[in-house]
Phi, psi and omega in degrees: 000135183290150175274126188265341186221141179289158184303324183286347177252007184294328174291322179289326177293317178298322178297312177299319180293318182297321179295309178300314179301315180297314180294320177295322179296313181297315180295317182293320180295317174299319177295316179297313179299319177298312178298322181295314178298319186273316190250340180111174187290325183299309181295323179293320176294320182294318177301314180294321180295314181295313177299323179295317182294319179293317181294319178298315181295314178298321180288323177298317175295320178300313183294316183294320183295321179263007176053050183267355180233000000 
């Protein structure tokens, strides 16, 4: 597997990854909670299901492109 970051910037890369992951997790939870409060559990679950399918599809293409599987 190719190295994406040089060794001297590996800590910065982990920090940036954690920042982006945390912000995205917060926004997605806020969106899910808003949908649940305003529209009900069915729409919130449908939102979660759709995003999960999109993520699985994207990860599948990523894995096949870089031959990681």
